[in-house]
C-alpha positions in Angstrom: 149.2 107.5 64.2 146.1 106.1 62.8 143.1 108.3 62.3 140.8 108.4 65.3 137.2 107.7 64.7 134.0 108.6 66.6 133.3 104.8 67.3 136.3 104.4 69.5 135.2 107.5 71.6 131.6 106.2 71.8 132.9 102.8 73.1 135.1 104.4 75.6 132.3 106.8 76.8 129.9 104.2 77.2 132.3 101.9 79.0 133.2 104.7 81.5 129.5 105.5 82.1 128.3 101.9 82.5 131.6 100.8 84.3 131.5 103.9 86.6 127.9 103.1 87.6 128.8 99.4 88.1 131.7 100.4 90.4 129.4 102.6 92.4 127.0 99.7 92.6 129.8 97.5 93.8 130.6 99.8 96.6 126.9 100.4 97.7 126.5 96.6 97.8 129.6 96.1 99.8 128.2 98.5 102.3 124.6 96.9 102.2 126.0 93.3 102.6 128.1 94.5 105.7 125.2 96.3 107.3 122.7 93.5 106.5 125.0 91.1 108.0 125.4 93.0 111.2 121.5 93.6 111.7 120.5 90.0 110.7 123.5 87.9 111.6 124.6 84.6 109.7 121.3 83.0 110.1 119.4 86.0 108.6 121.7 86.3 105.7 121.4 82.6 105.0 117.6 82.9 105.1 117.7 85.8 102.5 120.0 83.7 100.2 117.6 80.7 100.5 114.5 82.9 99.6 116.3 84.3 96.7 117.4 80.8 95.5 113.7 79.6 95.6 112.5 82.5 93.3 115.5 83.0 91.0 115.2 79.5 89.3 111.5 80.1 88.6 112.1 83.6 87.4 114.6 82.7 85.0 112.4 80.3 83.3 109.3 82.5 83.4 111.0 85.4 82.0 111.7 83.6 78.8 114.7 85.8 78.1 112.1 88.8 77.1 114.4 91.5 78.5 117.5 90.5 76.6 115.6 89.9 73.1 113.6 93.1 73.9 116.8 95.0 73.9 117.5 93.6 70.3 114.0 94.2 69.0 113.8 97.9 70.3 117.3 98.6 69.0 116.5 97.2 65.5 113.3 99.3 65.7 115.1 102.4 66.8 117.7 102.1 64.0 114.9 102.2 61.4 113.9 105.6 62.3 110.3 104.5 62.0 108.2 105.9 64.9 105.4 103.4 64.6 107.7 100.5 64.4 109.5 101.6 67.5 106.0 102.1 69.3 105.1 98.5 68.4 108.4 97.0 69.6 108.2 99.1 72.9 104.3 98.2 73.4 104.9 94.6 72.9 107.9 94.6 75.2 105.8 96.3 78.0 102.9 93.7 77.6 105.3 90.9 77.4 107.0 92.1 80.7 103.6 92.3 82.5 102.6 88.8 81.3 105.9 87.1 82.1 105.7 88.7 85.4 102.3 87.5 86.3 103.4 84.0 84.8 106.4 84.1 87.4 104.1 85.1 90.3 101.6 82.4 89.4 104.3 79.6 89.0 106.0 80.7 92.3 102.8 80.5 94.1 101.8 77.1 92.6 105.2 75.8 93.4 105.7 77.5 96.7 105.0 74.3 98.8 107.8 72.0 97.0 110.1 75.2 96.8 109.8 75.5 100.4 110.7 71.8 101.2 113.7 72.0 98.6 115.1 75.3 100.2 114.2 74.8 104.0 113.3 71.0 104.3 109.7 71.9 105.4 106.7 73.7 104.0 106.9 76.3 106.8 108.0 79.1 104.2 105.5 78.3 101.4 103.2 81.3 102.0 106.4 83.7 102.2 107.7 82.4 98.9 104.2 82.5 97.4 104.1 86.2 98.4 107.8 86.8 97.0 106.4 85.9 93.7 105.1 89.4 93.5 108.7 90.6 93.4 109.1 88.8 90.1 106.3 90.7 88.7 107.9 94.1 89.7 111.4 93.0 88.6 110.2 91.8 85.2 108.1 95.1 84.6 111.3 97.0 85.6 113.6 94.7 83.5 111.3 95.8 80.6 111.8 99.4 81.2 115.6 99.0 81.4 115.5 97.0 78.3 113.8 99.9 76.5 116.3 102.3 77.7 119.1 100.2 76.7 117.4 99.4 73.2 117.1 103.3 72.6 120.6 103.6 73.7 119.8 105.9 76.7 123.0 104.8 78.3 123.3 107.7 80.9 119.7 107.3 81.9 120.4 103.5 82.4 123.4 104.2 84.5 121.3 106.7 86.8 118.8 104.1 87.2 121.3 101.4 88.3 122.9 103.8 90.9 119.6 105.3 92.3 118.1 101.9 92.5 121.1 100.6 94.5 121.1 103.7 96.9 117.2 103.6 97.4 117.2 99.8 97.8 120.0 99.9 100.2 118.3 102.6 102.5 115.0 100.7 102.4 116.7 97.4 103.3 118.6 98.7 106.2 115.8 100.7 107.5 113.3 97.7 107.4 115.9 95.2 108.7 116.8 97.7 111.6 113.0 97.9 112.4 111.9 94.3 111.8 115.0 92.1 111.9 114.4 88.8 110.2 110.7 89.6 109.8 111.6 92.2 107.3 113.2 89.9 105.0 110.2 89.4 102.6 109.1 93.0 103.0 112.6 94.1 101.9 112.8 91.8 98.9 109.4 93.2 97.7 110.2 96.9 98.5 113.6 96.6 96.7 111.9 95.3 93.5 109.4 98.3 93.8 112.0 100.7 94.2 113.9 99.5 91.2 110.7 99.7 89.3 109.9 103.2 90.3 113.3 104.5 89.1 113.2 102.5 85.7 109.7 103.8 85.2 110.6 107.3 86.1 113.3 107.5 83.3 111.6 105.3 80.8 108.6 107.5 80.7 110.8 110.2 79.3 111.1 108.2 76.0 108.8 109.6 73.5 106.8 107.0 72.0 104.4 107.4 69.1 100.5 106.5 69.7 99.9 103.2 68.1 97.0 100.7 68.3 98.0 97.2 68.7 95.4 94.3 69.2 96.1 91.1 71.2 96.4 88.9 68.0 98.9 91.6 66.5 100.7 91.7 69.9 101.0 87.9 69.8 102.5 88.0 66.3 105.1 90.5 67.3 105.8 88.5 70.7 107.0 85.4 68.6 110.1 87.4 67.7 110.9 88.3 71.2 110.3 84.7 72.6 112.1 83.0 69.7 115.4 84.8 70.7 114.5 84.9 74.4 114.2 81.2 75.0 117.9 81.0 73.8 118.7 83.4 76.4 116.5 81.7 79.1 117.9 78.1 78.1 121.5 79.4 78.3 120.9 81.1 81.8 119.2 78.1 83.2 121.8 75.7 81.9 124.5 77.9 83.2 122.9 78.3 86.7 122.4 74.4 86.8 126.3 73.8 85.8 127.5 76.3 88.2 125.6 74.5 91.0 126.7 71.3 89.7 130.5 72.4 89.9 129.9 73.9 93.4 128.4 70.4 94.4 131.4 68.7 92.9 133.8 70.7 95.0 131.7 70.4 98.4 131.6 66.6 97.7 135.3 66.0 96.9 137.0 68.9 98.7 134.6 70.3 101.4 132.8 73.5 102.0 136.1 75.6 102.7 137.3 74.7 99.3 134.1 76.0 97.8 134.3 79.4 99.6 137.9 79.7 98.2 136.7 78.9 94.8 133.9 81.5 95.2 136.3 84.2 96.4 138.8 83.7 93.6 136.1 83.7 91.0 134.5 87.0 92.5 137.9 88.7 92.3 138.9 87.5 88.7 135.6 89.0 87.3 136.1 92.3 89.0 137.6 94.3 86.2 136.3 92.2 83.3 132.8 92.8 84.6 132.8 96.4 84.2 133.8 96.1 80.4 131.4 93.3 79.8 128.6 95.0 81.4 129.2 98.0 79.0 129.4 95.6 76.0 125.8 94.2 76.9 124.5 97.9 77.6 125.7 99.9 74.4 127.7 97.6 72.1 124.6 95.1 71.6 122.2 97.6 70.5 124.8 99.5 68.2 125.8 96.1 66.7 122.1 95.2 66.2 121.5 98.5 64.1 124.2 97.5 61.8 124.4 93.9 61.8 122.9 93.5 58.3 125.7 95.7 56.8 128.6 93.2 57.3 131.6 95.7 56.7 130.0 97.8 59.3 129.2 95.1 61.7 132.9 93.8 61.3 134.5 97.3 61.7 132.4 97.5 65.0 133.3 94.1 66.4 136.8 94.9 65.8 136.8 98.4 67.4 135.0 96.9 70.5 137.6 94.2 70.8 140.5 96.6 70.6 138.9 98.8 73.4 137.8 95.8 75.5 141.5 94.4 75.4 143.1 97.8 76.1 140.9 98.4 79.0 141.0 95.0 80.5 144.9 94.5 80.2 146.2 96.7 83.1 143.5 95.4 85.4 144.1 91.7 84.7 148.1 92.3 85.0 147.7 93.9 88.2 145.5 91.1 89.5 148.0 88.6 88.3 150.8 90.5 90.0 149.1 91.0 93.4 146.8 87.9 93.4 147.8 86.9 97.1 147.4 90.4 98.5 144.0 90.8 96.8 142.7 87.6 98.4 143.8 88.7 101.6 142.6 92.4 101.6 139.1 91.7 99.9 138.5 88.4 102.2 140.9 87.2 104.7 144.2 85.2 105.2 142.2 82.1 105.3 141.2 82.7 101.6 144.8 83.1 100.4 144.8 79.8 98.9 142.5 81.1 96.2 145.6 83.0 94.7 146.6 79.8 93.1 143.3 79.7 91.1 143.4 83.4 90.1 146.1 83.2 87.3 143.9 80.6 85.5 140.7 82.5 86.0 142.3 85.7 84.8 143.4 84.3 81.6 139.9 83.2 80.9 138.6 86.6 81.7 141.1 88.2 79.3 140.0 85.7 76.5 136.4 86.7 77.1 137.3 90.4 76.1 138.0 88.9 72.5 135.2 86.3 72.5 132.2 88.3 73.7 132.2 90.8 70.9 131.8 88.0 68.6 129.2 86.4 70.5 127.0 89.4 70.3 126.9 88.8 66.5 124.6 85.7 67.4 122.2 87.7 69.2 122.2 90.7 67.0 121.5 88.2 64.1 118.8 86.6 66.3 120.7 83.2 65.9 119.2 81.9 69.2 119.8 78.2 68.2 123.4 78.5 67.5 123.8 80.8 70.6 122.0 78.0 72.9 124.0 75.2 71.1 127.4 76.8 71.7 126.9 78.0 75.3 125.3 74.3 76.0 128.3 72.7 74.7 130.6 75.0 76.7 128.8 74.3 80.0 128.7 70.6 79.4 132.4 70.3 78.6 133.0 72.7 81.6 131.3 70.4 84.2 132.7 67.3 82.5 136.1 68.5 82.6 135.9 69.7 86.3 134.5 66.2 87.2 137.7 64.6 85.5 140.2 67.2 87.0 139.1 67.6 90.6 140.1 64.2 91.9 143.7 64.7 90.2 144.2 68.3 90.5 141.8 69.2 93.3 140.5 72.7 93.2 143.1 74.0 90.7 141.6 71.6 88.4 138.3 73.8 88.3 140.4 77.0 87.3 142.4 74.9 84.7 139.4 73.6 82.9 137.8 77.1 82.7 140.9 78.6 81.1 141.1 75.6 78.8 137.6 75.8 77.7 137.6 79.6 77.2 140.3 79.2 74.8 138.4 76.5 72.8 135.1 78.5 73.2 137.1 81.6 71.6 137.9 79.5 68.5 134.3 77.9 68.5 132.7 81.3 68.6 134.9 82.6 65.7 133.7 79.7 63.7 130.2 79.8 64.5 129.5 83.6 64.6 132.1 84.8 61.9 130.3 83.6 58.9 127.1 85.3 59.8 128.6 88.7 58.8 131.6 87.5 57.1 133.7 88.5 60.1 137.6 88.6 60.2 140.0 90.2 62.6 141.6 93.4 61.3 145.3 93.3 61.1 145.5 96.0 63.7 143.3 94.0 66.0 145.3 90.8 65.5 148.6 92.7 66.3 147.0 94.1 69.4 145.7 90.9 70.6 149.0 89.2 70.0 151.1 91.5 71.9 148.5 91.7 74.8 148.3 87.9 75.0 152.2 87.6 75.1 152.3 90.2 78.0 149.4 88.3 79.9 151.3 84.9 79.2 154.5 86.4 80.5 152.9 87.5 83.8 150.8 84.4 84.0 154.2 82.3 83.9 155.7 84.5 86.6 152.8 84.1 88.9 152.9 80.4 88.6 156.7 79.7 88.7 158.4 82.4 90.6 158.5 82.9 94.2 156.1 85.7 95.7 158.4 88.7 96.3 160.4 88.4 93.0 157.0 87.6 91.2 155.7 90.8 92.6 158.6 92.9 91.4 158.7 91.3 88.0 155.0 91.2 87.7 154.8 94.9 88.8 157.1 95.8 85.8 155.1 94.1 83.3 152.1 95.8 84.8 153.6 99.1 84.2 154.7 98.2 80.7 151.3 96.9 79.9 149.5 100.0 81.3 151.7 102.2 79.1 151.0 100.2 76.0 147.3 100.3 76.7 147.5 104.0 77.1 149.4 104.6 74.1 147.0 102.2 72.1 144.0 104.6 73.5 145.8 107.4 72.2 146.1 106.0 68.7 142.5 105.3 68.7 141.2 108.3 70.3 143.4 111.0 68.9 145.5 113.6 71.0 142.6 115.9 71.3 140.2 113.5 73.1 139.5 114.9 76.6 140.7 111.8 78.3 144.1 112.2 76.7 144.3 116.0 77.3 143.4 115.2 81.2 146.2 112.6 81.3 148.6 115.1 79.9 148.2 117.5 82.6 149.6 115.1 85.0 153.6 115.2 85.6 155.2 113.0 82.6 151.6 112.2 81.3 152.6 113.3 77.9 155.8 111.1 78.0 153.7 108.1 79.1 151.3 108.7 76.2 154.0 108.8 73.9 153.4 112.5 73.1 
């Protein structure tokens, strides 16, 4: 048994905290969606979506990726243990959050008339959209506070913000919609942003920050570092949003609205398990990597450890999803969406590959290699929509799923080639062994899901899922040590010790 390290425990702890908060948020969101659907009806829900679509694109541009780059800057300052440097980074982040927030509001107000025509086909909703620009200001400032907490690695506080915000905004939304109906849509979107800001401010104010004077010229000098990397985040997000819309447009044009709904349902389920882990990576692993990224051996070790934990946590969920794909489509949606089960195996393979790719991707952001990050993600998005356009006429909806899986394989090796040299990264022998066995297990279940009839596929897939779960659990025991509280808890269950290999 290899010697357990504190780092593995820290990764698992942050994954469980953020993943747990994310899971609670999913449940709350499902309740909110259901209640809002009942209170507003399809037309009202559609109106909410149009308002959000009209402002989101402007918001993505105006934010300039400041929240994402702010996490890096605060984390780097925090790692220096210099109170004045930390204070300057936080003060710059807060000022930029306000500045980009007002920019977002002004742009939304200025473009409200064309945005209304784009979303609704008339200028009737221009005033409502202009007012909704205020929600961008509130959201940007709230995002800055959350970036502060993340950069300072206040993971528990950040999880509390997310859960409390979800509860508070749901209560406010349901109350206002019950009272005002569709007239409450604009107030709800404003109040929701205000609730999020309130909770993020409450926890961010607990962070002790040294008093430091920072003039406007000095703020602009510091802001350049934020914006340099932030623009790469902004470009990637915008490009990704445009390509996602383009792919959906191709599906609707060639296959119809029903096919687009099936695609969206399969995409949503495939990301369910991976989303928890990826969210934890961005929340805790990113600032931790930023703190050591200039120490190549330490950075390489941390990326390997995050990859191992990510793979071990994702493997059972991915295998279970591969096995029960038709049932998942039926349970989470309805019988009309079962056709999406044909897409799920390809999407799930892509999700699993992201567990390996994402830790390397954070090397680029931790190193502030914004140009390389933007280039690589742009090439992925361009290739994705091009391959989808080529495969949809031939393979129909399955072509979109195949394109995504194929490109995730290419993206994995592309990321290895681009990000690896920045810290002299290479996979450790133990990491390669883990990835190899895990990929073989996923490949076996993938083949069963594609080529074996449903009933025997569920039986065989179930056996492989159990085997994968035991493999993952024993991998965690090796890395965490037998005295870790999670392992001790599992040992209390019948046969828990045997399953853990103890």
